C-alpha positions in Angstrom: 100.7 95.2 125.4 100.2 97.9 123.0 102.5 100.4 122.1 103.2 103.5 119.9 106.8 103.7 118.8 108.6 106.6 117.1 111.8 106.2 114.8 114.1 109.2 114.0 116.6 107.5 111.7 120.1 109.3 111.2 122.8 107.9 108.5 126.3 107.6 109.6 128.0 110.6 107.2 130.0 109.1 104.5 128.3 106.0 104.6 128.4 104.3 101.5 125.0 104.1 99.5 125.2 100.3 98.8 124.9 100.3 102.9 122.1 101.8 103.2 120.5 100.2 100.8 121.6 96.7 102.3 120.4 98.0 105.6 117.5 98.7 104.0 116.6 96.1 102.6 117.3 94.1 106.0 114.7 96.2 107.6 112.5 94.9 105.3 112.8 91.6 105.8 112.9 92.1 109.6 109.7 94.0 109.8 107.7 90.9 107.9 108.9 88.7 109.8 107.8 91.0 113.0 104.4 91.3 111.1 103.9 88.0 110.4 104.6 87.2 114.5 102.0 89.5 115.3 104.2 92.0 116.8 104.5 94.8 114.3 100.6 95.9 113.2 101.0 99.4 111.6 104.4 101.4 110.2 103.8 104.7 108.9 106.0 107.6 107.4 106.1 111.0 109.2 106.2 114.1 107.1 109.5 115.6 107.2 111.7 118.4 105.7 114.0 117.0 102.8 116.8 114.8 103.7 115.1 113.2 107.6 113.5 110.0 107.9 111.2 109.5 110.4 108.5 106.4 110.9 105.4 106.1 113.3 104.8 102.3 114.3 101.9 100.6 116.2 103.5 97.3 118.1 102.5 94.6 120.3 104.3 92.8 122.8 103.9 91.4 126.4 105.9 94.1 127.6 108.3 96.9 127.2 110.9 95.0 127.8 110.5 92.7 124.9 109.6 95.6 122.6 113.1 97.1 123.6 114.2 93.8 122.6 112.6 93.4 119.1 113.5 97.0 118.3 117.2 96.5 119.2 117.5 93.4 116.7 116.4 95.5 114.1 119.2 95.9 111.3 118.9 100.2 111.6 119.1 99.8 115.0 122.5 101.7 115.4 121.1 104.4 113.3 117.8 105.0 114.6 116.5 107.3 117.8 113.5 105.6 120.1 110.3 107.1 121.3 108.0 104.4 123.0 104.4 105.4 124.3 102.9 102.4 126.5 99.0 102.7 125.1 96.1 101.7 127.1 92.4 101.2 126.0 90.0 104.6 125.8 86.2 104.2 127.4 85.4 106.0 123.8 87.7 103.6 121.5 85.1 102.4 118.9 86.1 98.5 119.7 85.4 98.8 123.1 82.1 97.4 122.3 83.9 94.1 120.7 86.4 94.0 124.4 82.8 94.0 126.0 82.2 90.8 124.1 85.0 89.2 123.1 87.8 88.4 125.6 90.6 86.6 123.0 93.0 88.2 120.5 92.3 90.1 117.6 93.1 88.9 114.4 96.1 90.0 112.4 96.1 90.1 108.7 99.8 89.8 107.2 100.0 90.3 102.9 101.5 87.0 101.6 101.6 87.2 97.8 99.1 89.0 95.0 98.5 86.5 92.3 97.6 88.0 88.9 96.6 85.3 86.5 95.1 85.0 83.2 92.4 82.8 82.2 91.3 80.4 79.4 88.0 79.6 77.7 85.6 78.0 80.4 85.0 74.7 80.1 81.0 74.7 80.0 79.8 71.4 81.7 76.3 73.0 81.8 73.4 72.3 84.7 73.7 69.8 87.1 71.6 69.2 90.8 73.8 72.0 92.6 73.8 74.6 89.6 75.7 75.3 86.5 79.1 73.6 86.1 82.2 75.4 84.7 85.8 75.1 84.7 88.1 78.2 84.0 91.8 77.6 83.3 94.4 79.6 84.7 96.6 79.7 82.3 99.4 81.7 83.5 100.6 84.5 85.7 103.1 86.0 88.4 102.6 86.5 92.1 104.5 89.0 94.2 105.0 89.4 98.1 106.8 90.7 101.0 108.7 86.7 101.1 108.0 84.9 98.1 107.7 85.8 94.4 107.1 83.7 91.3 104.9 82.5 88.9 101.9 80.0 88.2 102.2 77.0 86.4 99.9 76.7 83.6 98.5 72.9 83.1 98.4 72.5 86.8 95.8 75.3 88.0 92.2 76.1 87.3 88.8 77.3 88.9 86.0 74.4 89.4 83.1 76.9 89.9 79.3 76.4 90.2 77.0 79.1 89.4 73.4 79.3 91.6 70.7 80.4 89.9 70.8 84.0 91.8 74.1 84.0 89.8 76.6 83.6 92.8 79.7 81.3 92.0 80.9 78.8 94.1 84.4 78.4 93.4 87.3 75.1 93.9 90.4 76.9 92.9 93.6 75.0 93.0 96.4 76.0 91.1 100.2 75.8 91.5 103.0 78.6 92.4 106.8 78.0 91.6 108.5 80.6 93.5 111.8 82.5 92.3 113.7 80.1 94.2 112.4 77.2 92.1 110.1 76.0 95.2 106.4 74.6 94.4 103.3 75.7 96.0 99.6 73.8 96.4 97.2 76.1 96.6 93.6 75.2 97.2 90.9 77.9 97.7 87.2 77.8 98.5 84.9 80.9 97.1 82.0 82.6 97.3 81.9 85.3 94.5 78.4 87.4 95.0 76.4 90.7 94.1 73.7 92.6 92.9 72.0 90.8 89.9 73.0 93.9 87.2 76.4 93.3 88.7 76.4 89.7 88.4 75.0 90.0 85.2 77.8 92.1 83.6 80.6 90.0 85.1 79.0 87.0 83.6 79.3 89.3 80.0 82.8 89.2 80.3 82.8 92.9 81.8 85.5 95.1 83.6 84.2 95.3 87.0 85.3 97.0 90.4 86.0 94.6 92.4 84.6 97.0 95.4 81.1 96.5 93.4 80.9 92.9 94.8 81.9 90.6 97.0 84.8 87.7 96.4 86.6 86.3 99.5 88.2 82.8 99.6 88.9 80.5 102.5 93.0 79.0 101.0 94.9 76.2 102.2 98.6 76.1 101.0 101.0 73.3 100.5 104.6 73.1 100.1 107.5 70.5 100.8 110.4 73.5 100.8 111.4 73.4 104.7 112.3 77.4 104.5 108.5 77.6 103.9 107.1 75.2 106.3 105.7 78.0 107.8 103.0 78.1 104.9 101.8 74.8 106.1 101.0 75.6 108.9 98.7 78.8 108.3 95.3 79.8 108.1 94.8 81.9 105.2 92.1 84.2 103.0 91.9 85.6 99.8 90.0 88.4 98.8 89.7 88.5 95.0 88.8 90.4 91.7 87.6 89.3 88.4 88.4 91.1 85.5 87.5 90.0 81.5 90.9 88.3 80.7 92.3 88.0 84.0 92.1 87.4 87.9 93.5 88.6 90.9 94.1 87.1 94.4 95.5 89.2 97.3 96.3 86.1 100.3 96.4 86.7 104.0 98.0 85.2 106.6 95.5 85.2 109.4 97.6 85.9 112.9 
């Protein structure tokens, strides 16, 4: 079931600003957990007058009772008034066609991290049976996300590329990340980058090309020995990427 949830927040008068910030920080962590579990779908801020705090969220739960339990466990629950509206499918909903063909739950995407990596000089192996082979080192960078952040480990990260005759790039991307807590993540992505001949030529010349002008996607797997991050070992991930002159960006999502 889906629910529209309206929140109005009222901070008790005299509450120290440090307490407010602590509650807001805990609320952000709780929201990320609900999103990863598939309960929080979207969250918006409402236009309000100065000093007011309101939000609107789209939630999923098995029942209104389950939703009440989820909302009651939020760190800010004692400071908010909640209005819940159960939602039902509408015959004019654009997704109704999907509903008539597919019966299983919709996939959900939850942001995990954004990696901004610098690139070294490619090692060009030349033409092989599969295409033109080259290795592009990832020399450094940082990643940030709702729950994990840190740096890319240089010397243990590169993209083993195969360039097809039409300019399409097939990537075997392997890199190592270290979180701010010192945990190591081994990431492997199999990517495809394609577009028009003109756009791929510009990318090949090292020009900055807007990521909306081509498609750069990857299926991603993450491994770690950190027990508190074991959910990464069990996750299915996809990455959306963008290539620039001296760097590459990977935005990785958990598929729920």
